[in-house]
mmCIF file as gemmi writes it, N, C-alpha and C atoms, coordinates in Angstrom:
data_model
loop_
_atom_site.group_PDB
_atom_site.id
_atom_site.type_symbol
_atom_site.label_atom_id
_atom_site.label_alt_id
_atom_site.label_comp_id
_atom_site.label_asym_id
_atom_site.label_entity_id
_atom_site.label_seq_id
_atom_site.pdbx_PDB_ins_code
_atom_site.Cartn_x
_atom_site.Cartn_y
_atom_site.Cartn_z
_atom_site.occupancy
_atom_site.B_iso_or_equiv
_atom_site.pdbx_formal_charge
_atom_site.auth_seq_id
_atom_site.auth_asym_id
_atom_site.pdbx_PDB_model_num
ATOM 1 N N . MET Axp A 1 ? 17.512 2.545 24.413 1 0 ? 1 A 1
ATOM 2 C CA . MET Axp A 1 ? 18.276 3.414 23.553 1 0 ? 1 A 1
ATOM 3 C C . MET Axp A 1 ? 18.741 4.611 24.364 1 0 ? 1 A 1
ATOM 4 N N . GLU Axp A 2 ? 20.012 4.832 24.327 1 0 ? 2 A 1
ATOM 5 C CA . GLU Axp A 2 ? 20.571 5.993 25.009 1 0 ? 2 A 1
ATOM 6 C C . GLU Axp A 2 ? 21.331 6.839 23.994 1 0 ? 2 A 1
ATOM 7 N N . ILE Axp A 3 ? 21.07 8.119 24.026 1 0 ? 3 A 1
ATOM 8 C CA . ILE Axp A 3 ? 21.742 9.033 23.116 1 0 ? 3 A 1
ATOM 9 C C . ILE Axp A 3 ? 22.905 9.649 23.865 1 0 ? 3 A 1
ATOM 10 N N . ALA Axp A 4 ? 24.062 9.574 23.262 1 0 ? 4 A 1
ATOM 11 C CA . ALA Axp A 4 ? 25.267 10.095 23.901 1 0 ? 4 A 1
ATOM 12 C C . ALA Axp A 4 ? 25.133 11.595 24.154 1 0 ? 4 A 1
ATOM 13 N N . GLU Axp A 5 ? 25.565 12.009 25.319 1 0 ? 5 A 1
ATOM 14 C CA . GLU Axp A 5 ? 25.517 13.427 25.676 1 0 ? 5 A 1
ATOM 15 C C . GLU Axp A 5 ? 26.284 14.263 24.656 1 0 ? 5 A 1
ATOM 16 N N . GLU Axp A 6 ? 27.332 13.688 24.109 1 0 ? 6 A 1
ATOM 17 C CA . GLU Axp A 6 ? 28.157 14.379 23.107 1 0 ? 6 A 1
ATOM 18 C C . GLU Axp A 6 ? 27.322 14.74 21.879 1 0 ? 6 A 1
ATOM 19 N N . VAL Axp A 7 ? 26.417 13.845 21.465 1 0 ? 7 A 1
ATOM 20 C CA . VAL Axp A 7 ? 25.556 14.121 20.313 1 0 ? 7 A 1
ATOM 21 C C . VAL Axp A 7 ? 24.627 15.285 20.628 1 0 ? 7 A 1
ATOM 22 N N . ILE Axp A 8 ? 24.052 15.279 21.81 1 0 ? 8 A 1
ATOM 23 C CA . ILE Axp A 8 ? 23.146 16.352 22.215 1 0 ? 8 A 1
ATOM 24 C C . ILE Axp A 8 ? 23.88 17.689 22.275 1 0 ? 8 A 1
ATOM 25 N N . GLN Axp A 9 ? 25.083 17.683 22.805 1 0 ? 9 A 1
ATOM 26 C CA . GLN Axp A 9 ? 25.873 18.918 22.867 1 0 ? 9 A 1
ATOM 27 C C . GLN Axp A 9 ? 26.167 19.439 21.467 1 0 ? 9 A 1
ATOM 28 N N . ARG Axp A 10 ? 26.501 18.528 20.557 1 0 ? 10 A 1
ATOM 29 C CA . ARG Axp A 10 ? 26.776 18.947 19.176 1 0 ? 10 A 1
ATOM 30 C C . ARG Axp A 10 ? 25.528 19.503 18.507 1 0 ? 10 A 1
ATOM 31 N N . VAL Axp A 11 ? 24.363 18.918 18.794 1 0 ? 11 A 1
ATOM 32 C CA . VAL Axp A 11 ? 23.106 19.449 18.248 1 0 ? 11 A 1
ATOM 33 C C . VAL Axp A 11 ? 22.901 20.874 18.756 1 0 ? 11 A 1
ATOM 34 N N . CYS Axp A 12 ? 23.13 21.088 20.037 1 0 ? 12 A 1
ATOM 35 C CA . CYS Axp A 12 ? 22.97 22.42 20.631 1 0 ? 12 A 1
ATOM 36 C C . CYS Axp A 12 ? 23.917 23.44 20.012 1 0 ? 12 A 1
ATOM 37 N N . LEU Axp A 13 ? 25.035 22.976 19.51 1 0 ? 13 A 1
ATOM 38 C CA . LEU Axp A 13 ? 26.009 23.862 18.87 1 0 ? 13 A 1
ATOM 39 C C . LEU Axp A 13 ? 25.728 24.061 17.383 1 0 ? 13 A 1
ATOM 40 N N . GLY Axp A 14 ? 24.65 23.417 16.883 1 0 ? 14 A 1
ATOM 41 C CA . GLY Axp A 14 ? 24.259 23.606 15.489 1 0 ? 14 A 1
ATOM 42 C C . GLY Axp A 14 ? 24.88 22.635 14.509 1 0 ? 14 A 1
ATOM 43 N N . ASP Axp A 15 ? 25.428 21.536 14.982 1 0 ? 15 A 1
ATOM 44 C CA . ASP Axp A 15 ? 26.048 20.537 14.123 1 0 ? 15 A 1
ATOM 45 C C . ASP Axp A 15 ? 24.967 19.744 13.39 1 0 ? 15 A 1
ATOM 46 N N . GLU Axp A 16 ? 24.879 19.934 12.075 1 0 ? 16 A 1
ATOM 47 C CA . GLU Axp A 16 ? 23.836 19.291 11.277 1 0 ? 16 A 1
ATOM 48 C C . GLU Axp A 16 ? 23.969 17.767 11.278 1 0 ? 16 A 1
ATOM 49 N N . GLN Axp A 17 ? 25.181 17.262 11.234 1 0 ? 17 A 1
ATOM 50 C CA . GLN Axp A 17 ? 25.38 15.801 11.272 1 0 ? 17 A 1
ATOM 51 C C . GLN Axp A 17 ? 24.886 15.226 12.593 1 0 ? 17 A 1
ATOM 52 N N . ALA Axp A 18 ? 25.093 15.938 13.678 1 0 ? 18 A 1
ATOM 53 C CA . ALA Axp A 18 ? 24.622 15.479 14.99 1 0 ? 18 A 1
ATOM 54 C C . ALA Axp A 18 ? 23.095 15.476 15.019 1 0 ? 18 A 1
ATOM 55 N N . TYR Axp A 19 ? 22.474 16.481 14.418 1 0 ? 19 A 1
ATOM 56 C CA . TYR Axp A 19 ? 21.015 16.524 14.344 1 0 ? 19 A 1
ATOM 57 C C . TYR Axp A 19 ? 20.496 15.308 13.584 1 0 ? 19 A 1
ATOM 58 N N . GLU Axp A 20 ? 21.116 14.988 12.46 1 0 ? 20 A 1
ATOM 59 C CA . GLU Axp A 20 ? 20.714 13.821 11.674 1 0 ? 20 A 1
ATOM 60 C C . GLU Axp A 20 ? 20.887 12.534 12.479 1 0 ? 20 A 1
ATOM 61 N N . GLU Axp A 21 ? 21.963 12.449 13.231 1 0 ? 21 A 1
ATOM 62 C CA . GLU Axp A 21 ? 22.203 11.28 14.073 1 0 ? 21 A 1
ATOM 63 C C . GLU Axp A 21 ? 21.145 11.189 15.175 1 0 ? 21 A 1
ATOM 64 N N . LEU Axp A 22 ? 20.833 12.313 15.789 1 0 ? 22 A 1
ATOM 65 C CA . LEU Axp A 22 ? 19.798 12.342 16.817 1 0 ? 22 A 1
ATOM 66 C C . LEU Axp A 22 ? 18.456 11.89 16.234 1 0 ? 22 A 1
ATOM 67 N N . PHE Axp A 23 ? 18.13 12.382 15.055 1 0 ? 23 A 1
ATOM 68 C CA . PHE Axp A 23 ? 16.896 11.988 14.378 1 0 ? 23 A 1
ATOM 69 C C . PHE Axp A 23 ? 16.875 10.484 14.145 1 0 ? 23 A 1
ATOM 70 N N . ARG Axp A 24 ? 17.956 9.962 13.586 1 0 ? 24 A 1
ATOM 71 C CA . ARG Axp A 24 ? 18.04 8.537 13.27 1 0 ? 24 A 1
ATOM 72 C C . ARG Axp A 24 ? 17.912 7.68 14.53 1 0 ? 24 A 1
ATOM 73 N N . LEU Axp A 25 ? 18.534 8.109 15.608 1 0 ? 25 A 1
ATOM 74 C CA . LEU Axp A 25 ? 18.532 7.34 16.849 1 0 ? 25 A 1
ATOM 75 C C . LEU Axp A 25 ? 17.211 7.418 17.615 1 0 ? 25 A 1
ATOM 76 N N . SER Axp A 26 ? 16.464 8.497 17.442 1 0 ? 26 A 1
ATOM 77 C CA . SER Axp A 26 ? 15.299 8.683 18.303 1 0 ? 26 A 1
ATOM 78 C C . SER Axp A 26 ? 13.952 8.728 17.586 1 0 ? 26 A 1
ATOM 79 N N . TRP Axp A 27 ? 13.939 8.616 16.26 1 0 ? 27 A 1
ATOM 80 C CA . TRP Axp A 27 ? 12.68 8.699 15.515 1 0 ? 27 A 1
ATOM 81 C C . TRP Axp A 27 ? 11.659 7.671 15.994 1 0 ? 27 A 1
ATOM 82 N N . GLU Axp A 28 ? 12.041 6.415 16.042 1 0 ? 28 A 1
ATOM 83 C CA . GLU Axp A 28 ? 11.097 5.367 16.415 1 0 ? 28 A 1
ATOM 84 C C . GLU Axp A 28 ? 10.552 5.578 17.828 1 0 ? 28 A 1
ATOM 85 N N . GLN Axp A 29 ? 11.403 5.972 18.742 1 0 ? 29 A 1
ATOM 86 C CA . GLN Axp A 29 ? 10.958 6.213 20.112 1 0 ? 29 A 1
ATOM 87 C C . GLN Axp A 29 ? 10.003 7.406 20.169 1 0 ? 29 A 1
ATOM 88 N N . ALA Axp A 30 ? 10.273 8.431 19.391 1 0 ? 30 A 1
ATOM 89 C CA . ALA Axp A 30 ? 9.39 9.603 19.366 1 0 ? 30 A 1
ATOM 90 C C . ALA Axp A 30 ? 8.008 9.22 18.838 1 0 ? 30 A 1
ATOM 91 N N . VAL Axp A 31 ? 7.974 8.418 17.781 1 0 ? 31 A 1
ATOM 92 C CA . VAL Axp A 31 ? 6.693 7.976 17.22 1 0 ? 31 A 1
ATOM 93 C C . VAL Axp A 31 ? 5.973 7.064 18.215 1 0 ? 31 A 1
ATOM 94 N N . ARG Axp A 32 ? 6.698 6.144 18.813 1 0 ? 32 A 1
ATOM 95 C CA . ARG Axp A 32 ? 6.098 5.203 19.778 1 0 ? 32 A 1
ATOM 96 C C . ARG Axp A 32 ? 5.503 5.961 20.979 1 0 ? 32 A 1
ATOM 97 N N . THR Axp A 33 ? 6.235 6.917 21.499 1 0 ? 33 A 1
ATOM 98 C CA . THR Axp A 33 ? 5.738 7.7 22.637 1 0 ? 33 A 1
ATOM 99 C C . THR Axp A 33 ? 4.499 8.498 22.246 1 0 ? 33 A 1
ATOM 100 N N . SER Axp A 34 ? 4.535 9.095 21.073 1 0 ? 34 A 1
ATOM 101 C CA . SER Axp A 34 ? 3.377 9.846 20.582 1 0 ? 34 A 1
ATOM 102 C C . SER Axp A 34 ? 2.173 8.928 20.392 1 0 ? 34 A 1
ATOM 103 N N . TRP Axp A 35 ? 2.42 7.731 19.885 1 0 ? 35 A 1
ATOM 104 C CA . TRP Axp A 35 ? 1.323 6.776 19.672 1 0 ? 35 A 1
ATOM 105 C C . TRP Axp A 35 ? 0.691 6.375 21.003 1 0 ? 35 A 1
ATOM 106 N N . LEU Axp A 36 ? 1.511 6.2 22.034 1 0 ? 36 A 1
ATOM 107 C CA . LEU Axp A 36 ? 0.969 5.827 23.34 1 0 ? 36 A 1
ATOM 108 C C . LEU Axp A 36 ? 0.01 6.891 23.874 1 0 ? 36 A 1
ATOM 109 N N . ILE Axp A 37 ? 0.24 8.131 23.505 1 0 ? 37 A 1
ATOM 110 C CA . ILE Axp A 37 ? -0.629 9.221 23.943 1 0 ? 37 A 1
ATOM 111 C C . ILE Axp A 37 ? -1.849 9.35 23.02 1 0 ? 37 A 1
ATOM 112 N N . LEU Axp A 38 ? -1.616 9.298 21.715 1 0 ? 38 A 1
ATOM 113 C CA . LEU Axp A 38 ? -2.666 9.599 20.739 1 0 ? 38 A 1
ATOM 114 C C . LEU Axp A 38 ? -3.451 8.379 20.247 1 0 ? 38 A 1
ATOM 115 N N . ARG Axp A 39 ? -2.833 7.21 20.279 1 0 ? 39 A 1
ATOM 116 C CA . ARG Axp A 39 ? -3.447 5.961 19.794 1 0 ? 39 A 1
ATOM 117 C C . ARG Axp A 39 ? -3.856 6.046 18.323 1 0 ? 39 A 1
ATOM 118 N N . ASN Axp A 40 ? -3.06 6.774 17.545 1 0 ? 40 A 1
ATOM 119 C CA . ASN Axp A 40 ? -3.298 6.886 16.113 1 0 ? 40 A 1
ATOM 120 C C . ASN Axp A 40 ? -1.941 7.022 15.433 1 0 ? 40 A 1
ATOM 121 N N . GLN Axp A 41 ? -1.621 6.084 14.548 1 0 ? 41 A 1
ATOM 122 C CA . GLN Axp A 41 ? -0.294 6.036 13.944 1 0 ? 41 A 1
ATOM 123 C C . GLN Axp A 41 ? 0.017 7.281 13.115 1 0 ? 41 A 1
ATOM 124 N N . HIS Axp A 42 ? -0.933 7.693 12.286 1 0 ? 42 A 1
ATOM 125 C CA . HIS Axp A 42 ? -0.701 8.864 11.44 1 0 ? 42 A 1
ATOM 126 C C . HIS Axp A 42 ? -0.444 10.113 12.291 1 0 ? 42 A 1
ATOM 127 N N . ASP Axp A 43 ? -1.284 10.325 13.284 1 0 ? 43 A 1
ATOM 128 C CA . ASP Axp A 43 ? -1.115 11.486 14.165 1 0 ? 43 A 1
ATOM 129 C C . ASP Axp A 43 ? 0.206 11.41 14.926 1 0 ? 43 A 1
ATOM 130 N N . ALA Axp A 44 ? 0.574 10.21 15.368 1 0 ? 44 A 1
ATOM 131 C CA . ALA Axp A 44 ? 1.83 10.04 16.107 1 0 ? 44 A 1
ATOM 132 C C . ALA Axp A 44 ? 3.027 10.406 15.242 1 0 ? 44 A 1
ATOM 133 N N . GLU Axp A 45 ? 3.015 9.97 13.991 1 0 ? 45 A 1
ATOM 134 C CA . GLU Axp A 45 ? 4.115 10.311 13.084 1 0 ? 45 A 1
ATOM 135 C C . GLU Axp A 45 ? 4.154 11.808 12.813 1 0 ? 45 A 1
ATOM 136 N N . GLU Axp A 46 ? 2.987 12.415 12.678 1 0 ? 46 A 1
ATOM 137 C CA . GLU Axp A 46 ? 2.928 13.855 12.418 1 0 ? 46 A 1
ATOM 138 C C . GLU Axp A 46 ? 3.456 14.654 13.61 1 0 ? 46 A 1
ATOM 139 N N . VAL Axp A 47 ? 3.085 14.25 14.812 1 0 ? 47 A 1
ATOM 140 C CA . VAL Axp A 47 ? 3.568 14.933 16.017 1 0 ? 47 A 1
ATOM 141 C C . VAL Axp A 47 ? 5.076 14.781 16.152 1 0 ? 47 A 1
ATOM 142 N N . ALA Axp A 48 ? 5.576 13.581 15.902 1 0 ? 48 A 1
ATOM 143 C CA . ALA Axp A 48 ? 7.022 13.356 15.985 1 0 ? 48 A 1
ATOM 144 C C . ALA Axp A 48 ? 7.747 14.223 14.955 1 0 ? 48 A 1
ATOM 145 N N . GLN Axp A 49 ? 7.214 14.27 13.746 1 0 ? 49 A 1
ATOM 146 C CA . GLN Axp A 49 ? 7.824 15.091 12.696 1 0 ? 49 A 1
ATOM 147 C C . GLN Axp A 49 ? 7.812 16.568 13.094 1 0 ? 49 A 1
ATOM 148 N N . ASP Axp A 50 ? 6.695 17.03 13.603 1 0 ? 50 A 1
ATOM 149 C CA . ASP Axp A 50 ? 6.611 18.431 14.045 1 0 ? 50 A 1
ATOM 150 C C . ASP Axp A 50 ? 7.643 18.735 15.127 1 0 ? 50 A 1
ATOM 151 N N . SER Axp A 51 ? 7.838 17.791 16.019 1 0 ? 51 A 1
ATOM 152 C CA . SER Axp A 51 ? 8.816 17.985 17.096 1 0 ? 51 A 1
ATOM 153 C C . SER Axp A 51 ? 10.218 18.141 16.538 1 0 ? 51 A 1
ATOM 154 N N . PHE Axp A 52 ? 10.576 17.299 15.583 1 0 ? 52 A 1
ATOM 155 C CA . PHE Axp A 52 ? 11.909 17.401 14.991 1 0 ? 52 A 1
ATOM 156 C C . PHE Axp A 52 ? 12.052 18.681 14.174 1 0 ? 52 A 1
ATOM 157 N N . LEU Axp A 53 ? 10.993 19.102 13.521 1 0 ? 53 A 1
ATOM 158 C CA . LEU Axp A 53 ? 11.049 20.364 12.777 1 0 ? 53 A 1
ATOM 159 C C . LEU Axp A 53 ? 11.263 21.54 13.724 1 0 ? 53 A 1
ATOM 160 N N . LYS Axp A 54 ? 10.57 21.539 14.852 1 0 ? 54 A 1
ATOM 161 C CA . LYS Axp A 54 ? 10.743 22.616 15.829 1 0 ? 54 A 1
ATOM 162 C C . LYS Axp A 54 ? 12.164 22.615 16.38 1 0 ? 54 A 1
ATOM 163 N N . LEU Axp A 55 ? 12.701 21.432 16.605 1 0 ? 55 A 1
ATOM 164 C CA . LEU Axp A 55 ? 14.087 21.347 17.069 1 0 ? 55 A 1
ATOM 165 C C . LEU Axp A 55 ? 15.048 21.913 16.034 1 0 ? 55 A 1
ATOM 166 N N . SER Axp A 56 ? 14.798 21.63 14.772 1 0 ? 56 A 1
ATOM 167 C CA . SER Axp A 56 ? 15.685 22.147 13.725 1 0 ? 56 A 1
ATOM 168 C C . SER Axp A 56 ? 15.607 23.666 13.639 1 0 ? 56 A 1
ATOM 169 N N . VAL Axp A 57 ? 14.444 24.242 13.895 1 0 ? 57 A 1
ATOM 170 C CA . VAL Axp A 57 ? 14.295 25.699 13.888 1 0 ? 57 A 1
ATOM 171 C C . VAL Axp A 57 ? 15.064 26.293 15.066 1 0 ? 57 A 1
ATOM 172 N N . LEU Axp A 58 ? 14.968 25.662 16.225 1 0 ? 58 A 1
ATOM 173 C CA . LEU Axp A 58 ? 15.695 26.132 17.399 1 0 ? 58 A 1
ATOM 174 C C . LEU Axp A 58 ? 17.192 26.017 17.184 1 0 ? 58 A 1
ATOM 175 N N . GLN Axp A 59 ? 17.588 25.021 16.426 1 0 ? 59 A 1
ATOM 176 C CA . GLN Axp A 59 ? 19.007 24.789 16.159 1 0 ? 59 A 1
ATOM 177 C C . GLN Axp A 59 ? 19.615 25.936 15.368 1 0 ? 59 A 1
ATOM 178 N N . ASN Axp A 60 ? 18.832 26.533 14.487 1 0 ? 60 A 1
ATOM 179 C CA . ASN Axp A 60 ? 19.348 27.61 13.622 1 0 ? 60 A 1
ATOM 180 C C . ASN Axp A 60 ? 19.21 28.914 14.263 1 0 ? 60 A 1
């Protein structure tokens, strides 16, 4: 999965639709990566969610 640089640039500019697209494109990978570190599905989902929440705060 590759995220277009254009989407990332739009997220940096505060484009809410781009943020939603980034979330949709990378959610599973974020959870999978977190699971590889934590080895717990619930914790992995929580960490991924926290990461996206922090990104949304930085976006605003």
